Every structure is written in structure tokens, then in C-alpha cells.
N, C-alpha and C positions, 0 to 999 in steps of 0.2 A: 507598529505598523507592519502589515504582512505583504506589502507590495514588493515586486522584484526579487523573489526568492528563487534559488536554483531548484530545478526539478530533482526530486528525490527518486521517485519511482512511479510506474504506472501499474495499478493493480488489476489482475485478470482473474475473474472467477471462472473456473473451467469445470467440466464434467469428469475429466480423467487427467489429474495432475501429472501422473507419471508418464503417460504417453505424450502429453503436451510438453513436458519438460525435455524429454528426448528429442521430439520434433524440433523445438526451438534451437537446441544445440546442434543437431545434425543438418537441418536445412538452412537455418539462419546464421549458424556459427556463434551463437551466444555461449557464454561460459557461466558456470555456477559461481556466483559471488557469495552465496549463503544458502544453506539448507537447514531448516529447523522444523521442529514438530509443533503444531498448534495444540491448544488444550484438549482437542479431541483425539490427538495422537497421530494426525495426518501430517504428511510432509508439506511444507511451504517452501517454495523455491524462490530465490532472487537471482535472476539471469541478467547478465550484462552483455552489451555490445563490446567488441574488441577494444574500442577506444574508451570505454566506460561512460560514454555520454548518455546512454539510456539504460535504465534498469527496469525490468518487469518483475513484480511480485506475483507469483502464480500459486493459486491455492484452489482446492477442490470444494465445490459447493453442490451437494446433492439436491438441494431445494430449488435449484434454478428451473424456471419454466423453459420449455424447449426453445423459445425465441430468444432467451436471454443467455444461453450457453455460449461461452466464448466472448462475451461482450466485455468491454472495459468497465470495471466496477468503480474504480476511483483514480484520481490523479493526486499524487502526493508531492508536497513541497518540503524543503528543508526547514527545520526550526532549530534555532540555537538556544531559544529560551521558551520552552513550551508553555510554562505558566503565564509569561507576559503575552505570548501570542493568543492564548485562550482568553485571557482577560480582555484583551483588545477586541476580539470577536464577540464576546458576550456584551461588552459595553457598546459596541457598534450595532448590536441587535441582530447579528447574523443568526441563521437557524442552525443550531448545533445538532448534529444527527448521531452523536455518539453519547455514551453515558459520561459526560464530562471528558476529563483527560483520562485516557485508558493506557494501560501498560502491558507489555509482553516481556516477562523477565528473561526468557531464554532465547530471545532473538538478539543476535549479535553478542559481542562479549559481555556486555553489562545490561542488556535489555534495551528497550526502546519505549517512548511515551508518544502518544498521538491523540489527535482529536479530528473530527470531520465537521465541516459545514456544507450546507446545501446552497446551490446557485438558485436563482429565481425559477429555473425550469427543472430543478431537482438533481442535477449532477452533483456528486459528492467530491469535495475537495479536502484532502487531508493535509495536516501539518504534522511532521514526524521528527522527533529528536531521538537520534541514536545516542545512547548513554555510554 
């Protein structure tokens, strides 16, 4: 079951990740929880509030249309068993919008695995397990 999971992070696709990361730190007081490079060699920031209650994943996406820049890309929830959560979603018939369970080996100490489903109106909801 995937109900009642803690929030993991909110994903923001931005047009200038370096400028936005600085702005969120200086203006909102967020701190860098993690900084990694994506497969394209660009920085991806995880910025958290002082109490750690909200984390933003911020990454640059040059393919964004003008109206989509700075919009929330996805909401991510914690998974403690990504394979079981994925199986549940497949069996429930949810629209999986990733290529199955995907992974990023250089995020966090031992990588992470995740997958995304779509709501009826197209929002992407991610389940993420930090390894």
C-alpha cells in the first residue's frame, strides 16, 4: 500500500539551477542537503528548510517551454521498499510514467531508486528510496 507516506521532496525544474539554488538559500534560508551531478554533468541540488520538514530537488531543464519554467515538476514520497511499491502500483493499474524503477547511483551515499505515477489529470507523483 502506498498511502500515508512521508513527503520526501518537491522537484523543481528550473532554467538556471545555479541562480535559483543561491536565491533559495539567500532569500528563504534553505540549506544544501545534497549536491550531485546528473548524467549530463549538471548540478542537482537538494535544499531543505531549517527544520528539515521540506526538501526541494532543483535541477536545470533547458527544454522547458517559457510557461513551464519554475513550475513544480513532481512531488516525491518516501519508499522503504521500492520493488513492493512498484508492484503495488502496477497491479493497481496506475499509469507508470518512468521506465519502470529507475536509479541514480551517485545521488546520496549509495544511490537512490524511484518511479513515478501519474494522477488522473497528469501530475507526477514519485516514490523514492534512498539506498
